[in-house]
N, C-alpha and C positions, 0 to 999 in steps of 0.2 A: 504493499499499499504506499509506503514511503517513496519507493521508486516511481510509482505511478503518479503520486501527488507532485513530486518534483518535476517529472517529465511533462505532466499536464500543464503545470504553471509555466514551465519554460516554453512549451509549445504555444500557449496563449500569447506570451510576450513576443515570441518570434513572429507569429502570424500577424499580430497587431502592428509590429514594427514594419513588417514587409508590406502590409496593406497601406500604412501611412506613407512609406517611402514610394510605393508605386503611384499613389495619388499625387504626392508632391512632385515626383519626376514628370508625371504627365502634365501638370500645370507648368513646370519649368519648360518643357518642350513646347507648350503652346506659346509661352512668352518668347522663346527663341524664334519660333516660326513667325510670330507677329513682327518682331524686330527685323526679320529677314525680308520684309516687304520693301524696304528701302536699302540703298547701297550702304555698305559699311564705310565709316570714316577711316581713311588710310593715314596712319601715324607711325612713325618709327618706333620700334620696340622700346628704346631707351627713354622716350619722352614721357609715357605714362608709366606710373609705378604699379607693379603687380600687387594684387590683393591676396589676403589669406582669410580663412574661415573665421568669422567673428571679429575681425580687426576693424577699426574705424575706416571709413572711406570718405573721400572728398570728390564731389561731382562738379563738373563745370557745365552750365547751361548757356548756350550761345544763341542769340537771335540774329540771324543773317538778314540784313536789310538790303538785299539785292533786288533791283527793280528794272524792268525793261523800260524803254522810253514810252511815254504816253502818246496816244494818237495825235493830239494837238501840239506835241512838242517832240520832234524826232531826236533832238539833242539832249533830252532831259533824262537820260538813263542814269542809274545809280550803280556804281561798282560794288562788288561784295565788300561789306564791312560789318563789324560786330556792333549791332545796335544795343545789345545787352550782353554782359558777361557776369553771370551769377554763380558764385561758389556756394555749394551746399555741403555742410559737414554733418555726417551721421555717425555718432559715437555712442554705443550702448552704455558706456560708463558715465555719460554726461546727462543732466536732467533735461536738456533741450536739443532740438535740431537747429543749427545755426545757418543763416543766409547772409552772405556778404557780397554786395554788388561792387564790381570794379568800375569806378567812374570812367565813362567812355572818353571824356575830355582830358583825362590825366596825361600829362606830358611825360614821355619816356624816350629813351634812346635804344634802338635795336638794330641788328644787322640783317638786312634782307638777304634772300638766297643768292642774289646777284653779287653780294659782297659789299654793297653800299651801306654806309652807316647813316641811319635816318633818325632824326629827332622829330617826333610828331605825336599826335594823340594815340593812345594805346589801342583804340579800336582799328586804326589803320594797319596794325600788324596783320590783321586778317586779310586785308586787301593785298599786301605784299607777299605774304607767305602762307595764307590759309590757317587752318586750325593748328598745325604744328608750330608755326612761328609764334602764334598767339599764346600757346601753352608755354613755350620756352620763355616768352617775355613776361608772362604772369609769374612763372616760377622764379625768375631772376628778380622780379619786383617784390613779391611778398614772401618768397621762401616756402610756399606751401606746395607740396606735391599733389598732383591730380591723378586719380585712379581711373575715372571714366569721363567721357565727354559726350554731350548730347547737343546737336545742332538742329534748330528749327528755322525753316524759311517762312516768311510771313504769310504767303498764300496758303501753306499747309496749316499754319496756326489758325487762320481764319476758318478753314474747313473743319478743323478738329473741334473748335468751339461750337460750331453749328451742329456737328454730329453728336457732340456730348449733350446738347440740350440747352445751351446758353447758360449764363451765369448771372445771378442777382448780386448786385453790388452798388456802392455809392460812388457817384461821380462827384468829386469834392467841390468843383466850381464849373463855370462856363468855359468851354473850349471851342474855339472857332479859328480856322485858318483855311484859305483857298489859295492854291498856287496860281501865279500869274505867268502867262507864256513868256519865255525868254529869261525868266528869273530862276533863282535857286529853287530846286524842287524838294519841298518838305512833304511829309504825310498830311494830306488834307483831313481835317477833323471838324466835326460839328456835333457837339454833345452838350445837352442841358444838364444842370446840376441836379442831384438828388438820387435817391434809391430807385433802381430800375433794373429791368431785365436786359442784359447786354448779350447780343448774339455776335457772330463772327466779325461782321464789319465794324460794329461799335467797339467790341473788345480790342480789335487790332488798332483802331484809332487811339484808344486810351493808352495801350501799352507802348505803341510805336511813336507817339508824339514826342518830338525832340526840338520843337521850334521855340519853346518858351521854358521858363523856370530854370533852376540849376540842375546840375547832374544828380545831386542828392535827391531832389524831388522826383526827377525822372525815374531813377532807379527804384524809389519807394513806390511809384505807381505800379511797376512790374511786380514787385514783391507783394503789394496789396492784392493784386489780381490773383496771384498764385495762392495766397492765404484764403481768399474767398472760395476758390475752386476746391481747396482741401477741406474747408469747413462745410461746403455744400454737398460734395460728392464723396468725401472720405469714408463716411459711414456705410455707404452702399457700394463701395469699391469691390468687395469680395463677391457679393451676390451678382454683380454685373461685370465680373472680371473679364469675361470673354469679349464683351463689347469694348471695354476700356483698353484691353490689349490690342484689339484691332485698330482703334483710333490712335493709340500711342505709336504702334508700329508704322502706320502710314504717315505720321506727322514728323517723326524725328529721324535723324541720321546719327548713328552712334558707333563706337568701337565695340560695344557690348553685344557679342553674338555667340560666344561659347556657352555651352551648358553649365560648366563649372562657374564661370563668371556670373551668369544670371542667378545661379543658385546661391552664391555667396551674397550678392546684393539683396535678393529676396529675403534671405535669412536675417540680414542686417535690418531690413525694413520691418520685419515681423517683430524683432527685438525692440525696435524703437516706436512701435505702434502706440498711439495715444500721447506721445510726448509733444509738448507745444513747440511751435516754430518761433525762433527768435530772430528779429531783424537787427543785424549788427551794422551800425553806421561806419562808413569809411571816412576817416578824418582827412580832409583836404583843405587847401587854400583856394577859394573860388576867385578866379580872375576873369577878365572880360572875354578872352578867346579860348583859354584852356585852364586846367586846374594843375596845381602842384601839391606835393606832399613830402614832408621831411621824413628822414629815416625813423625818427621817434614817432611821428604820427602813424606811419605804416606799421611799426612794431606794435603800438597800442591797439590798432584795429585788428591785426592778425591775432594777437593774444586774446582779445575779447572773442574773436571768432572761434578759436580753438578750445578755450576753457569753458565756454558756456556761462550759465547764470548761477550765482550763489543763492540758495533758497533762503527765504525769509520765514522765521518761525511763526507758527499759528498764534502763539501767545502775543507777539508784537502786533499782529493784525487785530486780535481781539481788543487789545489796549487802545488801538487807534479808533476802532469803531465806538468803544466806550467813551472816548474823548469827544467824538462827534455828537453823541447823544447828550453828553453833559452840556455842550455848547448850546444845543437846541433848547435846553431847559433854563437858559439864562446865565450860564456861567461865562467866565471871561473869554473873549475872542482872541485866539493866538495871533501873533503878528506874522507878516510875511506874505499874505495873499496879494498877488499882483493882478487884481481884477478891477475894472472900472465900470461905472454905471452905464446902462444903455441910454443913448440919446432919446429924448422925448419924440423927436421926429420919426425915428424908427418904430416906436410904439404906436404912434398915430397912424402910420401906414398899415401896421398890422391890424389895428382896430377897424380900419376901413375895409380890409380884405377878409376879416374873420366871418362876417355873415355869409360868405360864399362857401363855407365849409359846413358839413353836416355834423361836426364835432368841435369841441372847444379848441381854439388855436392858442397854444401855449408858447410864450416868448421869453427868452432869458432876460432878466432885469440887470444882470451883471455879466461881463464878458472879459476874456483876455484879448487885448488888442494893443495897438501901438499908435503913435501920433499920426503917421501917414497912411493909415489903413484905409481900404476902400469902404464905401458904404455897404450896409447889409443888403443882401439879395434875398427877396422872399418870392418863392414860386409855388403856385398851386397847380396840381395836375392829378392824373389818375395813374395807378399802377395795377397791372393784372397779375393775379397769383398763378400758381402752377396749373390750376383748373380753368384759367381764362377769365375769372370773375374780376371785374374792376373794383378798385377801392380808392376813395379820395385820399390824398396825401399832400403834405406841404413840406418844403425845405427852406431853411434859413441858412444862408452861406455867410460866414463871418471870417474876416481877414485877421490873422493873429500874428503875422510876421512879414518882414520885407522880402523874404526869400521864397514867396509863393506858398506859404503855409496857411491853408484854409481848413476850418472845421465846420461841422454841419449840425444843426438842430432840426429834428424831423418829428412828424406825428402823422398817424394814419389809423383808419379803422381796420386795417389789416393787422391783427394783433399777434400773428404768429409767422412773420416772414422768416426766411432762412437766416437772415442776419441775427435774429434774436433767439435762435435755437441753441440749446446746450450752453447756458451761461456758466462761467467759471465759478461764481459764487453769488450769494444774495446778501444784502445788508438792509435792515429795516431801520429807518430814521424817521421819526414822526409818524405820519399817516401813510407814508410811502414805503414800498419795498423796491429797492434798486437792484437790478441785475447787472453784474459786472462781467465784462468780457475782456480777457487778457490776450495780448500778443507777447508771448514771453513774459517779461516782468513789467510791462507797461499796460495800462488800461487803454483798449481800443474803443470800446463802446460802453456807455452807461444807459440803461433803459428802465422804464417804469410804465405801469398800466393804470389808467384811471379814466372814469367817464366813458367807458366803452371803446377806448382807443389806446394805442400804444405810442409812447414817445421815447425818443432816444437822442443822445448826443454822441457823435462820432468824432474821434480825435483826428488830428491832421495826418497826412500820409506818413510823416516821419514820427508820429506819436510824440510831438514836442510838448504837449500840454501835460503837466504833471497830474497824477491821480487826485491830489487834494483839490486842485483848481477845477478838475472835471466834476467832482462830486459837489463842490460849492456851486458851480454853475447849474447843475441839475436841480439843486435845491432852490435856486433862484428862478427857475423856469416855471411860470405860472400862467393861467389863462389871461388874455388881454381884455376879455369881456366876461362879466358875470361874477359869481362868488369867487373870492380869492384872487381877483384880478388886481386889486389894489389901485384901480383907476383913480387918478387924482392924488394919490399919495406920493410922497417924496420917495424917490428911488434910493435905496441904501447904498452908500459908497463903501461900506465894509460888510460884505455878505458873510454868512456864517462860515466859520473856519473849520475845516476838517483835515485830519491828518491820517491819510490812508496810505500806508507804506506799500511797497511793491509786493506783489503776491508771491506766495510760495509756489515755485514751479515743481513739476513732477520730479520726484527723486525717490531713492530707495529709503523708505521710512523704517523706523524701528519695528513697526508691526510686520512689514514685509520681511525684514531680516529675521525676526523671531519665527515667522511662518516657514521661512526657508530652513532655519535651524531645526524646527520640529519635523520637517520633512526628512532631513538627514537623519535625525534620531529615529524616526519610524523605519527608515531603510535599514539603519543599524540594528534595530530591534528585530526586524524580519530576518536579517542575516544571522543574528544570534540565535533566534528560534530554529533556523535551519541547521545551525551547528549543533544545537541541543538534540534535534531530531536525529541527525546522523550519529551523534555519540550514543544515544539510546539504542539505535539500531545496531551499532557495533557491539555494544554491551550484550544485547540480546543474542547476537550471533555467537559471541564467545561462550555465553551460558549454554546455548544449544550444543555447541561442540563439546563442552565438558560433560553434559548429560549423555550425549551419544557415546563418548569414550567410557563413561562409567557403566552404561548399559552393556556395551560390548565386553568389558572386563568381567562383569557379573555373569554374562552368558558363558564365557569361557571357564570360569571358576565354579560354576554351579555343580557339576558332577563331583568335584573334590569336596565341596562343602557338604554334599549329601552323605558321602562316605565318612567324612570326619564327624559329622553330627551323630552317626550311629555308634561310634566308639568313645568319643570324648565330648562330654557336654560343654558347650561353649556359651559364654555370656551373650546376652542380647546385644548385637552391635549398635552403636550409636549412629543416628542418621548423619550423613555428610552434607554439609551446606556449602555450595559453590558461590563464590563472589568474583565478579569481573573486576579487573584492575581499573581504577578511576584516575590514574595519573594522566593518561592521555586526554581525558575530557577536561580535567582541571587545567591542563596546559593550554588547550584550545580556548577555553573560556578566558583565561588570563591574556592570551595573545589577542583575543578579539576585544576584550574590555579596554586594554591599554590604548589602542588607536582611537576607540570611540571617546574615551575620556580626554585624550589629547585633542581630538577634533572639537569637542565641546569647550575645552579650555581656550583653544585658539579663537573660536567664535566669540566667546565671552570677552576675551581681551580686545578683539576687533570692535565689538559693539561698544565697549567702554571707551576705547580710543576714539571711535567715531563720535560718541556723545560729547566727549571732552573737547575734541577739535571743533565740532559744530558750535559748542557753547562759547568757544574762545575766539571765533572768527572775527567778532566785532570788538575785540579787546586790543588796545594798544595801537600804536602807529610808529613807524620808524622815521617819519618826517614830522618835524615840529608843526604845531597848529597854532596860528595866530587868530585871535578872536577880536573883531573890531566892530564898533557900533557907530553908525552914521544916522541914527534916527533921533527923534526928539524924546524918546523914552529912555530915561537914564537907567543904567545898571544892567541892560540886556546882555552886554558882553561878559560882565563878571558873573552873572547867573549861569550863563552857558559854560563859562570856564569852570565853575564849581562842578557842574554836571560831568564835563569831560574829565576833570581830575578824578572824580569818583570812578570813572571807567578806565583809569590808568592811561590816559592819553597824554603824551608829552606836549606841554603847552609852550608857545612862544610869547609874543607880545599880546597883551590884553589892554585895550584902551579904546579911544574914540578917534574918528576921522571925519572929514567932510564928505557929504553925499556925492557919489560919483556915478551911480547907476539908477535905474528906475526902481521904485519901491519893491522890496522883496528881500529874501534871505538867500545868500549865495555861498557856495563852497567852491573856491577857486584853487586850482591845484597847479603846481609846476609840472614840467615835462617829466613823465615817468611815474607820476603819483596818482593816476586816475583811480586805481583800485582802492587805495587808502582813502581818497576823498569820498568815495562811495560809502566806505565803512563809517567815516566820520559823519556823513549826512544822515545815516540811519540812527546815530546816537543823539541827534538833536530832537528834543521832545516837542510834540505838538506842531511841527513845521515840516513841510516837504520842500527843502531848498532846491535851488537850481544849481546844477553841477556843471562847471565849465573850466576849461584851461585858462589860466590867468594870462591876460594880454599885457604887452609891455606898458601901455598907457596906464592901466590900472595898477600895475606893479610899481610904477614910479610914484603913484599917489599914496598907496598904502605903505611903501617903503620896505616891504618884506620880500626877500628872495629865498628861493629853495625852501619855502614853507607853504603849507596848506593854509589858506586864508578863509575864515568864516566871517562873512560880512553881513551885518544887519543894516539895510539901507532903507 
């Protein structure tokens, strides 16, 4: 029975493994066949780095803006060049998937295949030497090795979006450009702002537009589109995998065609399933015709791309929400909110348009803007859901920065659009429950529902508005007509203050580690039981052999015993008890118990070390921290200095300076101290400061060099 039990269990395991492997290999072959619909990208073997099972991989996504001349302009053709160069880092050991766009206007020097040394924009490397020269240029620039490359031509991108079923997403502002005959040919674009269903033509216009904005905003548009596709179709990817495989295979050209390569990448994607995607900014100096970047800026961007996001503890988040609720009940308003009141003219225009909606029009009474910002845009329109039913909707476009940073406030009777599905978390403040949607560690959208409608505020393309300001603006968004509108009341210049730190991203929690440990213990116990079963069976075999030998001996000696019994009376023999040796079983038990105990000890030490390291990540800093106060409130710098001292932060100068920036709280860091500045920012209570690299002009005013400067302005 023991043999049958073990053989049966082994057979079940082998059959299950064989069935799973057969299904997996069948799916892999389908992916390989789908990718074989287009020609393979030819690259020298030494350019791409080979991958290994389970190791991190870096993918390069290239958008090829190669266009034939239009009919009305025979000389308006566009040579092949990289309109988008997006690095994607998938690392199972990190809490996020990272995306880093290489600015297409970044000036670099490279050697063309002809031997000519060329200094030009980095996207021109694709024109001179194709994918191979561009990969070499990127490797020399950022020092990151690429494992696989995917190239998408714009006509195939447009067809893929149509075949996929279009994408719902927000157009952040009005886009319009028409080419003139004889002039430079840009992508023509005509998009209205607001949440809408974008099919191939509109999606291509949105991601390919390069006529306006900076390279950072252009790259952020491409990343925002990919994030919306992932959010809308990621959950149904497996059940519709054959259709997606066909669309992907027809749309992209790649070096990825071998079964082993596809299997390695698919395994990596399965391990990273459910992880949030993080948009990593590339630090550049924006100039009129091209961009530049110092070696320090490139190093900081690459390090952020490779290391992922440090998780924020749930306890910190709970304390922040508790502070927000305390402020709502009349407690002191924390300093540092950089919001301004909404002009009365904008509210008057909204009141005149509000009767045209079938639901209350809510307008923000405070906003984040700047002195030269454009006037608000209010647009009323209809949007159709997936079933084709129309819903009234409005959008308010607000300008928050001079570099093309717009954010949007929207409302609609469509209460469950794809944008508002699967929130990251919910926070209840007052009578509202706010749904928070994260992109990595930044808030992308804040939404709430009331009065039979859904309302939301969507961050800029670069997520430049901090979570605290986003939540404060959501609290200040109220109906312009009716109860709660506050018509005729003075608009507050100091909206409620909220301190909502960055969200904890997906990471290996203590619970998951304990679950893994329990799984290992269960496997160890099963192994121990198997060892006990085998030892018992061996003992039984030994006993049977001893009994058989005794019976054979008794059979041979029985005639002699009968003869002896008739002449000599013999005493009654005592029964013989046979025992199997236990040394072997005890040795096996000891040999099995020692590795199990060692495994549990190592796991306990690892969990203890992880807990200590996570609790100490926000402690200390190797760069001195200067705390300066430029506000009219005395003592702010010294109060923060006491807090930082309690957290064992090395302080520099603590004092007062003249106001040099717009009102707010800033953490300014010297070159190479960005990570420490982020840690210091999380130690500042009740405030979400703006983190930026210190500029020479500001450094001359504060008079501190090689120090992190916390500035209350």
